FIMILO-982523 format. One record per residue (C-alpha): residue in three letters; x, z, y; residue number from 1. Coordinates in nm, 4 decimals. Example, Ala and Ser with C-alpha at 12.3 -4.5 7.8 and 13.67 -1.06 7.14 Angstrom:
# residues 2
pt residu:ALA | x:1.2300 | z:0.7800 | y:-0.4500 | num:1
pt residu:SER | x:1.3670 | z:0.7140 | y:-0.1060 | num:2
//
This chain:
# residues 354
pt residu:MET | x:0.0000 | z:0.0000 | y:0.0000 | num:1
pt residu:VAL | x:0.1840 | z:-0.1223 | y:0.3050 | num:2
pt residu:ASP | x:0.1343 | z:0.1074 | y:0.5987 | num:3
pt residu:THR | x:0.0693 | z:-0.0450 | y:0.9437 | num:4
pt residu:PRO | x:0.2204 | z:0.1768 | y:1.2151 | num:5
pt residu:VAL | x:0.3883 | z:0.0447 | y:1.5290 | num:6
pt residu:LYS | x:0.5708 | z:-0.2793 | y:1.4519 | num:7
pt residu:SER | x:0.9447 | z:-0.2545 | y:1.4025 | num:8
pt residu:LEU | x:1.2071 | z:-0.4183 | y:1.6178 | num:9
pt residu:PHE | x:1.1876 | z:-0.7284 | y:1.4018 | num:10
pt residu:GLY | x:0.8108 | z:-0.7629 | y:1.4217 | num:11
pt residu:TRP | x:0.7421 | z:-0.6341 | y:1.0696 | num:12
pt residu:GLU | x:0.5082 | z:-0.3599 | y:0.9551 | num:13
pt residu:GLY | x:0.5384 | z:-0.1325 | y:0.6575 | num:14
pt residu:ARG | x:0.7267 | z:0.1944 | y:0.6764 | num:15
pt residu:TYR | x:0.7390 | z:0.3756 | y:0.3418 | num:16
pt residu:ARG | x:0.5404 | z:0.6960 | y:0.3091 | num:17
pt residu:SER | x:0.5651 | z:0.9562 | y:0.0385 | num:18
pt residu:VAL | x:0.2704 | z:0.9433 | y:-0.2019 | num:19
pt residu:LEU | x:0.4411 | z:1.0106 | y:-0.5345 | num:20
pt residu:GLN | x:0.3310 | z:1.3337 | y:-0.6951 | num:21
pt residu:ALA | x:0.3317 | z:1.4989 | y:-1.0329 | num:22
pt residu:ILE | x:0.0456 | z:1.3881 | y:-1.2569 | num:23
pt residu:PRO | x:-0.0786 | z:1.6580 | y:-1.4965 | num:24
pt residu:ALA | x:-0.0088 | z:1.5948 | y:-1.8648 | num:25
pt residu:ARG | x:-0.3101 | z:1.4521 | y:-2.0431 | num:26
pt residu:SER | x:-0.4121 | z:1.6340 | y:-2.3590 | num:27
pt residu:ARG | x:-0.7445 | z:1.4603 | y:-2.4280 | num:28
pt residu:LEU | x:-0.6445 | z:1.1003 | y:-2.4751 | num:29
pt residu:ARG | x:-0.8180 | z:0.8929 | y:-2.7384 | num:30
pt residu:GLU | x:-0.6200 | z:0.6714 | y:-2.9730 | num:31
pt residu:GLY | x:-0.5870 | z:0.3157 | y:-2.8503 | num:32
pt residu:VAL | x:-0.4376 | z:0.1026 | y:-2.5746 | num:33
pt residu:THR | x:-0.5670 | z:0.0126 | y:-2.2295 | num:34
pt residu:VAL | x:-0.4504 | z:-0.3169 | y:-2.0801 | num:35
pt residu:ILE | x:-0.4272 | z:-0.3236 | y:-1.6986 | num:36
pt residu:ILE | x:-0.4032 | z:-0.6603 | y:-1.5221 | num:37
pt residu:PRO | x:-0.3606 | z:-0.6544 | y:-1.1422 | num:38
pt residu:SER | x:-0.4714 | z:-0.9841 | y:-0.9889 | num:39
pt residu:TRP | x:-0.5014 | z:-1.1439 | y:-0.6484 | num:40
pt residu:ASN | x:-0.6342 | z:-1.4961 | y:-0.5881 | num:41
pt residu:ALA | x:-0.5120 | z:-1.6421 | y:-0.9183 | num:42
pt residu:VAL | x:-0.8316 | z:-1.7123 | y:-1.1091 | num:43
pt residu:GLU | x:-0.6906 | z:-1.9876 | y:-1.3326 | num:44
pt residu:LEU | x:-0.3866 | z:-1.7813 | y:-1.4307 | num:45
pt residu:LEU | x:-0.6075 | z:-1.4785 | y:-1.4928 | num:46
pt residu:ALA | x:-0.8398 | z:-1.6793 | y:-1.7184 | num:47
pt residu:ALA | x:-0.5478 | z:-1.7907 | y:-1.9388 | num:48
pt residu:CYS | x:-0.4091 | z:-1.4357 | y:-1.9422 | num:49
pt residu:LEU | x:-0.7426 | z:-1.2871 | y:-2.0532 | num:50
pt residu:ARG | x:-0.7724 | z:-1.5390 | y:-2.3357 | num:51
pt residu:CYS | x:-0.4366 | z:-1.4177 | y:-2.4709 | num:52
pt residu:VAL | x:-0.5391 | z:-1.0529 | y:-2.4434 | num:53
pt residu:GLU | x:-0.8675 | z:-1.1104 | y:-2.6240 | num:54
pt residu:ALA | x:-0.6845 | z:-1.2936 | y:-2.9054 | num:55
pt residu:GLN | x:-0.4492 | z:-1.0037 | y:-2.9847 | num:56
pt residu:ASP | x:-0.4002 | z:-0.8954 | y:-3.3473 | num:57
pt residu:LEU | x:-0.4464 | z:-0.5393 | y:-3.2224 | num:58
pt residu:SER | x:-0.7588 | z:-0.5409 | y:-3.0087 | num:59
pt residu:PRO | x:-0.7201 | z:-0.3389 | y:-2.6886 | num:60
pt residu:THR | x:-0.9508 | z:-0.0429 | y:-2.6468 | num:61
pt residu:ARG | x:-1.0091 | z:-0.1312 | y:-2.2812 | num:62
pt residu:ILE | x:-0.9199 | z:-0.4194 | y:-2.0509 | num:63
pt residu:LEU | x:-0.9029 | z:-0.3277 | y:-1.6834 | num:64
pt residu:VAL | x:-0.8674 | z:-0.6043 | y:-1.4251 | num:65
pt residu:VAL | x:-0.7724 | z:-0.4676 | y:-1.0839 | num:66
pt residu:ASP | x:-0.9006 | z:-0.7180 | y:-0.8299 | num:67
pt residu:ASN | x:-0.6907 | z:-0.6958 | y:-0.5138 | num:68
pt residu:ALA | x:-0.9707 | z:-0.8249 | y:-0.2888 | num:69
pt residu:SER | x:-0.9574 | z:-1.1797 | y:-0.4277 | num:70
pt residu:THR | x:-1.1622 | z:-1.4541 | y:-0.2643 | num:71
pt residu:ASP | x:-1.1135 | z:-1.7346 | y:-0.5184 | num:72
pt residu:GLY | x:-1.3751 | z:-1.6774 | y:-0.7878 | num:73
pt residu:THR | x:-1.2044 | z:-1.3900 | y:-0.9713 | num:74
pt residu:ARG | x:-1.5225 | z:-1.1821 | y:-0.9454 | num:75
pt residu:GLU | x:-1.7292 | z:-1.4525 | y:-1.1152 | num:76
pt residu:LEU | x:-1.4694 | z:-1.4948 | y:-1.3907 | num:77
pt residu:VAL | x:-1.4498 | z:-1.1288 | y:-1.4939 | num:78
pt residu:SER | x:-1.8258 | z:-1.0788 | y:-1.4650 | num:79
pt residu:ARG | x:-1.8756 | z:-1.3292 | y:-1.7487 | num:80
pt residu:SER | x:-1.6856 | z:-1.1142 | y:-1.9984 | num:81
pt residu:ARG | x:-1.8405 | z:-0.8037 | y:-2.1498 | num:82
pt residu:LYS | x:-1.5002 | z:-0.6829 | y:-2.2699 | num:83
pt residu:VAL | x:-1.3482 | z:-0.6629 | y:-1.9227 | num:84
pt residu:GLU | x:-1.3889 | z:-0.3735 | y:-1.6812 | num:85
pt residu:VAL | x:-1.3228 | z:-0.4508 | y:-1.3157 | num:86
pt residu:VAL | x:-1.1745 | z:-0.2281 | y:-1.0471 | num:87
pt residu:ARG | x:-1.2526 | z:-0.4032 | y:-0.7177 | num:88
pt residu:LEU | x:-1.0389 | z:-0.3009 | y:-0.4224 | num:89
pt residu:PRO | x:-1.1459 | z:-0.3552 | y:-0.0601 | num:90
pt residu:ARG | x:-0.8028 | z:-0.4914 | y:0.0357 | num:91
pt residu:ASN | x:-0.4832 | z:-0.6136 | y:-0.1224 | num:92
pt residu:VAL | x:-0.2688 | z:-0.3084 | y:-0.1945 | num:93
pt residu:GLY | x:-0.0048 | z:-0.4963 | y:-0.3932 | num:94
pt residu:TYR | x:0.0999 | z:-0.4773 | y:-0.7557 | num:95
pt residu:SER | x:0.2166 | z:-0.1162 | y:-0.7699 | num:96
pt residu:GLY | x:-0.0687 | z:-0.0112 | y:-0.5426 | num:97
pt residu:ALA | x:-0.3181 | z:-0.1564 | y:-0.7891 | num:98
pt residu:LEU | x:-0.1480 | z:0.0152 | y:-1.0828 | num:99
pt residu:SER | x:-0.1349 | z:0.3514 | y:-0.9063 | num:100
pt residu:LEU | x:-0.5112 | z:0.3356 | y:-0.8466 | num:101
pt residu:ALA | x:-0.5949 | z:0.2157 | y:-1.1981 | num:102
pt residu:PHE | x:-0.3732 | z:0.4561 | y:-1.3949 | num:103
pt residu:PRO | x:-0.5963 | z:0.7641 | y:-1.3407 | num:104
pt residu:LEU | x:-0.8723 | z:0.5698 | y:-1.5211 | num:105
pt residu:VAL | x:-0.6659 | z:0.5384 | y:-1.8409 | num:106
pt residu:ASP | x:-0.7971 | z:0.7577 | y:-2.1227 | num:107
pt residu:THR | x:-0.6015 | z:0.6102 | y:-2.4160 | num:108
pt residu:SER | x:-0.2698 | z:0.7077 | y:-2.5745 | num:109
pt residu:PHE | x:-0.0999 | z:0.3881 | y:-2.4588 | num:110
pt residu:VAL | x:-0.1251 | z:0.1686 | y:-2.1521 | num:111
pt residu:ALA | x:-0.0089 | z:-0.1936 | y:-2.1341 | num:112
pt residu:ILE | x:0.0648 | z:-0.3675 | y:-1.8057 | num:113
pt residu:LEU | x:0.0315 | z:-0.7439 | y:-1.7810 | num:114
pt residu:ASN | x:0.1043 | z:-0.9864 | y:-1.4994 | num:115
pt residu:ASN | x:-0.1792 | z:-1.2309 | y:-1.4462 | num:116
pt residu:ASP | x:0.0748 | z:-1.5138 | y:-1.4817 | num:117
pt residu:ALA | x:0.1897 | z:-1.3935 | y:-1.8248 | num:118
pt residu:ARG | x:0.0733 | z:-1.5170 | y:-2.1664 | num:119
pt residu:PRO | x:0.1768 | z:-1.2838 | y:-2.4508 | num:120
pt residu:ASP | x:0.1770 | z:-1.3898 | y:-2.8140 | num:121
pt residu:ARG | x:-0.0738 | z:-1.2473 | y:-3.0640 | num:122
pt residu:GLU | x:0.1571 | z:-0.9699 | y:-3.1882 | num:123
pt residu:TRP | x:0.2319 | z:-0.8313 | y:-2.8431 | num:124
pt residu:LEU | x:0.0212 | z:-0.5151 | y:-2.8646 | num:125
pt residu:LEU | x:0.0507 | z:-0.4694 | y:-3.2415 | num:126
pt residu:ARG | x:0.4299 | z:-0.4578 | y:-3.2480 | num:127
pt residu:LEU | x:0.4954 | z:-0.2737 | y:-2.9211 | num:128
pt residu:VAL | x:0.2330 | z:-0.0051 | y:-2.9837 | num:129
pt residu:GLY | x:0.3773 | z:0.0240 | y:-3.3347 | num:130
pt residu:HIS | x:0.7191 | z:0.1127 | y:-3.1925 | num:131
pt residu:LEU | x:0.5710 | z:0.3832 | y:-2.9717 | num:132
pt residu:ARG | x:0.3757 | z:0.5309 | y:-3.2610 | num:133
pt residu:GLU | x:0.6801 | z:0.5381 | y:-3.4874 | num:134
pt residu:TYR | x:0.9307 | z:0.6830 | y:-3.2405 | num:135
pt residu:PRO | x:0.8045 | z:0.9779 | y:-3.0306 | num:136
pt residu:HIS | x:1.1034 | z:0.9668 | y:-2.7925 | num:137
pt residu:LEU | x:1.0090 | z:0.6206 | y:-2.6667 | num:138
pt residu:GLY | x:0.8216 | z:0.6039 | y:-2.3400 | num:139
pt residu:CYS | x:0.8088 | z:0.2258 | y:-2.3252 | num:140
pt residu:ALA | x:0.8426 | z:-0.0836 | y:-2.5446 | num:141
pt residu:TYR | x:0.8638 | z:-0.4298 | y:-2.3913 | num:142
pt residu:PRO | x:0.8879 | z:-0.7945 | y:-2.5014 | num:143
pt residu:LEU | x:1.1257 | z:-1.0786 | y:-2.4224 | num:144
pt residu:ALA | x:0.9899 | z:-1.2778 | y:-2.1277 | num:145
pt residu:ILE | x:1.0282 | z:-1.6549 | y:-2.1532 | num:146
pt residu:ARG | x:1.0071 | z:-1.9086 | y:-1.8692 | num:147
pt residu:THR | x:0.7816 | z:-2.2114 | y:-1.8963 | num:148
pt residu:ASP | x:1.0894 | z:-2.4347 | y:-1.9478 | num:149
pt residu:GLY | x:1.1771 | z:-2.2390 | y:-2.2650 | num:150
pt residu:THR | x:1.4691 | z:-2.0416 | y:-2.1207 | num:151
pt residu:ILE | x:1.4724 | z:-1.6620 | y:-2.0979 | num:152
pt residu:ASP | x:1.3184 | z:-1.5076 | y:-1.7884 | num:153
pt residu:THR | x:1.4265 | z:-1.1495 | y:-1.8525 | num:154
pt residu:ALA | x:1.5266 | z:-0.9049 | y:-2.1230 | num:155
pt residu:GLY | x:1.5099 | z:-0.6116 | y:-1.8835 | num:156
pt residu:ASP | x:1.6502 | z:-0.5213 | y:-1.5418 | num:157
pt residu:VAL | x:2.0157 | z:-0.4144 | y:-1.5323 | num:158
pt residu:LEU | x:2.1233 | z:-0.1752 | y:-1.2560 | num:159
pt residu:THR | x:2.4661 | z:-0.2277 | y:-1.0951 | num:160
pt residu:ILE | x:2.7111 | z:0.0084 | y:-0.9244 | num:161
pt residu:ALA | x:2.6427 | z:-0.1851 | y:-0.6012 | num:162
pt residu:GLY | x:2.2802 | z:-0.0771 | y:-0.6095 | num:163
pt residu:PHE | x:2.1035 | z:-0.3989 | y:-0.6961 | num:164
pt residu:ALA | x:1.9335 | z:-0.4920 | y:-1.0212 | num:165
pt residu:TYR | x:1.9342 | z:-0.8263 | y:-1.1959 | num:166
pt residu:LYS | x:1.7468 | z:-0.9836 | y:-1.4834 | num:167
pt residu:ARG | x:1.9335 | z:-0.9549 | y:-1.8126 | num:168
pt residu:LEU | x:1.9910 | z:-1.2905 | y:-1.9892 | num:169
pt residu:HIS | x:1.8076 | z:-1.4768 | y:-1.7125 | num:170
pt residu:ARG | x:1.7907 | z:-1.8536 | y:-1.7685 | num:171
pt residu:ARG | x:1.9827 | z:-1.8322 | y:-2.0956 | num:172
pt residu:GLY | x:1.8802 | z:-2.1056 | y:-2.3345 | num:173
pt residu:ARG | x:1.9054 | z:-1.8787 | y:-2.6370 | num:174
pt residu:LEU | x:1.9166 | z:-1.5119 | y:-2.7163 | num:175
pt residu:VAL | x:2.2686 | z:-1.3686 | y:-2.7200 | num:176
pt residu:ARG | x:2.3878 | z:-1.0154 | y:-2.7784 | num:177
pt residu:PRO | x:2.3871 | z:-0.8390 | y:-2.4403 | num:178
pt residu:ARG | x:2.6512 | z:-0.5910 | y:-2.3328 | num:179
pt residu:ASP | x:2.6027 | z:-0.2464 | y:-2.4820 | num:180
pt residu:GLY | x:2.5824 | z:0.0783 | y:-2.2895 | num:181
pt residu:LEU | x:2.4190 | z:-0.0522 | y:-1.9706 | num:182
pt residu:PHE | x:2.1110 | z:0.1075 | y:-1.8180 | num:183
pt residu:VAL | x:1.8248 | z:-0.1397 | y:-1.8578 | num:184
pt residu:SER | x:1.4864 | z:-0.0814 | y:-1.6979 | num:185
pt residu:PRO | x:1.1746 | z:-0.2320 | y:-1.8597 | num:186
pt residu:PRO | x:1.0515 | z:-0.5313 | y:-1.6569 | num:187
pt residu:GLY | x:0.7001 | z:-0.5343 | y:-1.5193 | num:188
pt residu:VAL | x:0.5856 | z:-0.8517 | y:-1.6982 | num:189
pt residu:ALA | x:0.4236 | z:-0.7086 | y:-2.0130 | num:190
pt residu:PRO | x:0.5487 | z:-0.3581 | y:-2.1025 | num:191
pt residu:VAL | x:0.3533 | z:-0.1062 | y:-2.3099 | num:192
pt residu:TYR | x:0.3918 | z:0.2586 | y:-2.2086 | num:193
pt residu:ARG | x:0.3076 | z:0.5921 | y:-2.3628 | num:194
pt residu:THR | x:0.0470 | z:0.7321 | y:-2.1236 | num:195
pt residu:VAL | x:0.1892 | z:1.0851 | y:-2.1207 | num:196
pt residu:ALA | x:0.5347 | z:0.9434 | y:-2.0432 | num:197
pt residu:VAL | x:0.4091 | z:0.7623 | y:-1.7337 | num:198
pt residu:ALA | x:0.2234 | z:1.0761 | y:-1.6267 | num:199
pt residu:SER | x:0.5344 | z:1.2929 | y:-1.6688 | num:200
pt residu:ALA | x:0.7340 | z:1.0489 | y:-1.4539 | num:201
pt residu:GLY | x:0.4788 | z:1.0551 | y:-1.1721 | num:202
pt residu:GLY | x:0.3054 | z:0.7223 | y:-1.2312 | num:203
pt residu:TRP | x:0.3451 | z:0.4127 | y:-1.0174 | num:204
pt residu:ASP | x:0.4476 | z:0.4540 | y:-0.6542 | num:205
pt residu:GLY | x:0.1740 | z:0.2653 | y:-0.4720 | num:206
pt residu:MET | x:0.3608 | z:0.2681 | y:-0.1420 | num:207
pt residu:LEU | x:0.6172 | z:0.0233 | y:-0.2833 | num:208
pt residu:HIS | x:0.3367 | z:-0.2374 | y:-0.2832 | num:209
pt residu:SER | x:0.5447 | z:-0.4825 | y:-0.4916 | num:210
pt residu:GLN | x:0.9134 | z:-0.5542 | y:-0.5595 | num:211
pt residu:TRP | x:1.1293 | z:-0.2914 | y:-0.7366 | num:212
pt residu:ASP | x:0.8214 | z:-0.1012 | y:-0.8579 | num:213
pt residu:ASP | x:0.9110 | z:-0.1645 | y:-1.2240 | num:214
pt residu:VAL | x:1.2734 | z:-0.0541 | y:-1.1728 | num:215
pt residu:ASP | x:1.1515 | z:0.2550 | y:-0.9888 | num:216
pt residu:LEU | x:0.9287 | z:0.3608 | y:-1.2783 | num:217
pt residu:GLY | x:1.1964 | z:0.2689 | y:-1.5344 | num:218
pt residu:ILE | x:1.4514 | z:0.4969 | y:-1.3685 | num:219
pt residu:ARG | x:1.2037 | z:0.7823 | y:-1.3342 | num:220
pt residu:LEU | x:1.1048 | z:0.7506 | y:-1.7005 | num:221
pt residu:TRP | x:1.4708 | z:0.7808 | y:-1.7944 | num:222
pt residu:ASN | x:1.5164 | z:1.0782 | y:-1.5599 | num:223
pt residu:ALA | x:1.2144 | z:1.2421 | y:-1.7252 | num:224
pt residu:GLY | x:1.3812 | z:1.2103 | y:-2.0678 | num:225
pt residu:TRP | x:1.2105 | z:0.9008 | y:-2.2108 | num:226
pt residu:ASP | x:1.3776 | z:0.5984 | y:-2.3697 | num:227
pt residu:ALA | x:1.2708 | z:0.2329 | y:-2.3814 | num:228
pt residu:VAL | x:1.3174 | z:-0.0430 | y:-2.6388 | num:229
pt residu:LEU | x:1.3175 | z:-0.4230 | y:-2.6242 | num:230
pt residu:ASP | x:1.1556 | z:-0.6123 | y:-2.9136 | num:231
pt residu:THR | x:1.3031 | z:-0.9636 | y:-2.9087 | num:232
pt residu:LYS | x:1.0557 | z:-1.0808 | y:-3.1725 | num:233
pt residu:VAL | x:0.7714 | z:-1.0397 | y:-2.9250 | num:234
pt residu:ARG | x:0.7578 | z:-1.3162 | y:-2.6656 | num:235
pt residu:VAL | x:0.5561 | z:-1.3541 | y:-2.3474 | num:236
pt residu:VAL | x:0.5549 | z:-1.6732 | y:-2.1430 | num:237
pt residu:HIS | x:0.5921 | z:-1.5868 | y:-1.7764 | num:238
pt residu:GLU | x:0.5167 | z:-1.8372 | y:-1.5034 | num:239
pt residu:GLN | x:0.7687 | z:-1.6654 | y:-1.2767 | num:240
pt residu:GLY | x:0.6466 | z:-1.6202 | y:-0.9216 | num:241
pt residu:SER | x:0.3248 | z:-1.8165 | y:-0.9703 | num:242
pt residu:SER | x:0.1047 | z:-1.5285 | y:-0.8621 | num:243
pt residu:SER | x:0.3062 | z:-1.4241 | y:-0.5552 | num:244
pt residu:SER | x:0.4711 | z:-1.7348 | y:-0.4100 | num:245
pt residu:ARG | x:0.2401 | z:-1.7497 | y:-0.1082 | num:246
pt residu:ARG | x:0.4108 | z:-1.4650 | y:0.0801 | num:247
pt residu:ALA | x:0.7824 | z:-1.5349 | y:0.0632 | num:248
pt residu:ARG | x:0.8775 | z:-1.3537 | y:0.3847 | num:249
pt residu:SER | x:0.6813 | z:-1.0432 | y:0.2872 | num:250
pt residu:ARG | x:0.8514 | z:-1.0510 | y:-0.0532 | num:251
pt residu:GLU | x:1.1976 | z:-1.0605 | y:0.1077 | num:252
pt residu:PHE | x:1.1027 | z:-0.7724 | y:0.3375 | num:253
pt residu:LEU | x:0.9666 | z:-0.5580 | y:0.0541 | num:254
pt residu:ALA | x:1.2649 | z:-0.6306 | y:-0.1713 | num:255
pt residu:ALA | x:1.5091 | z:-0.5212 | y:0.1012 | num:256
pt residu:ARG | x:1.3109 | z:-0.2082 | y:0.1874 | num:257
pt residu:ASN | x:1.2274 | z:-0.0993 | y:-0.1648 | num:258
pt residu:GLU | x:1.5806 | z:-0.1480 | y:-0.2944 | num:259
pt residu:ALA | x:1.6987 | z:0.1223 | y:-0.0534 | num:260
pt residu:VAL | x:1.3932 | z:0.3421 | y:-0.1088 | num:261
pt residu:VAL | x:1.4234 | z:0.3416 | y:-0.4887 | num:262
pt residu:LEU | x:1.7973 | z:0.4113 | y:-0.4913 | num:263
pt residu:LEU | x:1.7741 | z:0.6985 | y:-0.2433 | num:264
pt residu:LYS | x:1.4736 | z:0.8417 | y:-0.4257 | num:265
pt residu:THR | x:1.5949 | z:0.8283 | y:-0.7873 | num:266
pt residu:MET | x:1.9760 | z:0.8380 | y:-0.8027 | num:267
pt residu:SER | x:2.1757 | z:1.1616 | y:-0.8290 | num:268
pt residu:PRO | x:2.3711 | z:1.2718 | y:-0.5165 | num:269
pt residu:PHE | x:2.7001 | z:1.2240 | y:-0.7031 | num:270
pt residu:LEU | x:2.6098 | z:0.8705 | y:-0.8021 | num:271
pt residu:LEU | x:2.4917 | z:0.7811 | y:-0.4520 | num:272
pt residu:VAL | x:2.8328 | z:0.8786 | y:-0.3152 | num:273
pt residu:LEU | x:3.0162 | z:0.6675 | y:-0.5743 | num:274
pt residu:MET | x:2.7844 | z:0.3727 | y:-0.5145 | num:275
pt residu:ALA | x:2.8216 | z:0.3839 | y:-0.1349 | num:276
pt residu:PRO | x:3.1354 | z:0.1646 | y:-0.0878 | num:277
pt residu:HIS | x:3.0134 | z:-0.0934 | y:-0.3396 | num:278
pt residu:HIS | x:2.6702 | z:-0.0978 | y:-0.1795 | num:279
pt residu:ALA | x:2.8176 | z:-0.1407 | y:0.1688 | num:280
pt residu:LEU | x:3.0062 | z:-0.4521 | y:0.0588 | num:281
pt residu:PHE | x:2.6965 | z:-0.5782 | y:-0.1195 | num:282
pt residu:LEU | x:2.4906 | z:-0.5406 | y:0.1993 | num:283
pt residu:ILE | x:2.7428 | z:-0.7421 | y:0.4005 | num:284
pt residu:LEU | x:2.7461 | z:-1.0206 | y:0.1430 | num:285
pt residu:SER | x:2.3674 | z:-1.0121 | y:0.1124 | num:286
pt residu:PHE | x:2.3260 | z:-1.0443 | y:0.4877 | num:287
pt residu:CYS | x:2.5505 | z:-1.3524 | y:0.4862 | num:288
pt residu:SER | x:2.3475 | z:-1.4999 | y:0.2033 | num:289
pt residu:HIS | x:2.0181 | z:-1.4290 | y:0.3808 | num:290
pt residu:LEU | x:2.1580 | z:-1.5751 | y:0.7018 | num:291
pt residu:PHE | x:2.2480 | z:-1.8911 | y:0.5140 | num:292
pt residu:ARG | x:1.8959 | z:-1.9078 | y:0.3649 | num:293
pt residu:GLY | x:1.7156 | z:-1.8305 | y:0.6908 | num:294
pt residu:THR | x:1.5674 | z:-1.5022 | y:0.5671 | num:295
pt residu:ALA | x:1.7949 | z:-1.2628 | y:0.7596 | num:296
pt residu:PRO | x:1.5142 | z:-1.1300 | y:0.9884 | num:297
pt residu:ALA | x:1.3068 | z:-1.0203 | y:0.6868 | num:298
pt residu:PHE | x:1.6137 | z:-0.8649 | y:0.5214 | num:299
pt residu:LEU | x:1.7089 | z:-0.6688 | y:0.8346 | num:300
pt residu:ALA | x:1.3511 | z:-0.5607 | y:0.8926 | num:301
pt residu:GLY | x:1.3329 | z:-0.4237 | y:0.5387 | num:302
pt residu:LYS | x:1.6498 | z:-0.2203 | y:0.5813 | num:303
pt residu:ALA | x:1.5296 | z:-0.0950 | y:0.9208 | num:304
pt residu:ALA | x:1.2002 | z:0.0146 | y:0.7643 | num:305
pt residu:ALA | x:1.3933 | z:0.2039 | y:0.4951 | num:306
pt residu:LEU | x:1.6005 | z:0.3855 | y:0.7593 | num:307
pt residu:ALA | x:1.2823 | z:0.4771 | y:0.9441 | num:308
pt residu:SER | x:1.1446 | z:0.6207 | y:0.6185 | num:309
pt residu:LEU | x:1.4253 | z:0.8632 | y:0.5308 | num:310
pt residu:GLY | x:1.2001 | z:1.1658 | y:0.5785 | num:311
pt residu:ALA | x:0.9367 | z:1.0277 | y:0.3431 | num:312
pt residu:ILE | x:1.2047 | z:0.9313 | y:0.0899 | num:313
pt residu:ALA | x:1.3413 | z:1.2853 | y:0.0967 | num:314
pt residu:GLU | x:0.9903 | z:1.4202 | y:0.0436 | num:315
pt residu:SER | x:0.9344 | z:1.1951 | y:-0.2597 | num:316
pt residu:ARG | x:1.2757 | z:1.2890 | y:-0.3956 | num:317
pt residu:GLY | x:1.1905 | z:1.6583 | y:-0.3647 | num:318
pt residu:ARG | x:0.8913 | z:1.6120 | y:-0.5943 | num:319
pt residu:LEU | x:1.1034 | z:1.4797 | y:-0.8800 | num:320
pt residu:HIS | x:1.2651 | z:1.7143 | y:-1.1320 | num:321
pt residu:PRO | x:1.4917 | z:1.5035 | y:-1.3565 | num:322
pt residu:VAL | x:1.6028 | z:1.6377 | y:-1.6942 | num:323
pt residu:ARG | x:1.8813 | z:1.3772 | y:-1.6921 | num:324
pt residu:TRP | x:2.0266 | z:1.1277 | y:-1.4452 | num:325
pt residu:VAL | x:2.1353 | z:0.7690 | y:-1.4853 | num:326
pt residu:HIS | x:2.5068 | z:0.7931 | y:-1.5738 | num:327
pt residu:ILE | x:2.7788 | z:0.6112 | y:-1.3859 | num:328
pt residu:ARG | x:2.9108 | z:0.4552 | y:-1.7081 | num:329
pt residu:SER | x:2.5725 | z:0.2910 | y:-1.7687 | num:330
pt residu:LEU | x:2.5841 | z:0.0887 | y:-1.4455 | num:331
pt residu:ASP | x:2.7239 | z:-0.2648 | y:-1.4399 | num:332
pt residu:TRP | x:3.0568 | z:-0.2558 | y:-1.2530 | num:333
pt residu:ARG | x:3.1025 | z:-0.6328 | y:-1.2668 | num:334
pt residu:TRP | x:2.8500 | z:-0.6710 | y:-0.9901 | num:335
pt residu:LEU | x:3.0516 | z:-0.9045 | y:-0.7668 | num:336
pt residu:SER | x:3.0672 | z:-1.1876 | y:-1.0184 | num:337
pt residu:VAL | x:2.7017 | z:-1.1284 | y:-1.1076 | num:338
pt residu:TRP | x:2.5965 | z:-1.1380 | y:-0.7434 | num:339
pt residu:TYR | x:2.7919 | z:-1.4576 | y:-0.6775 | num:340
pt residu:GLY | x:2.6182 | z:-1.6283 | y:-0.9683 | num:341
pt residu:LEU | x:2.2775 | z:-1.5129 | y:-0.8427 | num:342
pt residu:SER | x:2.3384 | z:-1.6028 | y:-0.4785 | num:343
pt residu:ARG | x:2.2919 | z:-1.9311 | y:-0.2991 | num:344
pt residu:PHE | x:2.6715 | z:-1.9606 | y:-0.2846 | num:345
pt residu:GLY | x:2.6954 | z:-1.9380 | y:-0.6625 | num:346
pt residu:GLY | x:2.4833 | z:-2.2458 | y:-0.6957 | num:347
pt residu:ARG | x:2.2083 | z:-2.1303 | y:-0.9324 | num:348
pt residu:ARG | x:2.0015 | z:-1.8951 | y:-0.7163 | num:349
pt residu:ALA | x:1.8492 | z:-1.6776 | y:-0.9892 | num:350
pt residu:PRO | x:1.6118 | z:-1.4023 | y:-0.8709 | num:351
pt residu:THR | x:1.7171 | z:-1.0420 | y:-0.8898 | num:352
pt residu:ALA | x:1.4847 | z:-0.7826 | y:-1.0323 | num:353
pt residu:SER | x:1.1456 | z:-0.7751 | y:-0.8704 | num:354
//
């Protein structure tokens, strides 16, 4: 939920406010899985997504579509299905905003999150819920996301010592063994969570709106003592960016703001100090890259909004009580070569974690 106070120096709105709070553990959850699909003005993508959900080998207990004030026929689409429950919002509160409002409605042991531009295979729920049932220490199980051209979209988001995250195995033509020992956050495409795990981590931070919301929850799940697992046998086709390509400048702003917010909110003080020199160099290089691409105003506005939100970040941080922190050895130290490959200068302009 992007706040709208006085506009910043760069003409942008959206200072972060602290809304994250502890969610009581839920003891009366019924067995089953709830699928939550946030959607905004993407009726054709949503229709294809719902067909995949309804064809699952393990039928979901509930299907919740969170309609972010769509105006394109989404209401008519979901009203035709008796299996779909609709949460209609009066305005667009973003991806994490929609999830934060829908999560209190979940009354099942597991909750699956699905992008409206994602098409999971039939075994998606059966296999991922199976992992969570078999291993009590797992808070999340997630599939391999595939692009429409057949290459890999993501096998999780890897966090670097410079403070940015990137998509593991992005645009690889085949599955290769990734580096061991790195901290990998579940991506937001089609993960399945244990409901009590999400509750213990504080749920989704709706004030992030979108961008970095999946990394934020992934780090907080780890800090709360939960692990995650990737099942490479489960595939989901992801039409990357199809549901959010209309607002490129807002996306750049939110990515710049939320990157700083999430790091300051979730990393240990010791790790923040060690990351500082790497992050400073990364910011300089990122500014040059944004300047080259013409998106420097949005980048600077995002960082300015983060600086203006330090009080709220400290308040959110004070509400967290980690049982463990992300360790320095689990961060990717080869960030410079990774960043160059992802940047415009590297020639292949792959997206970082969203």
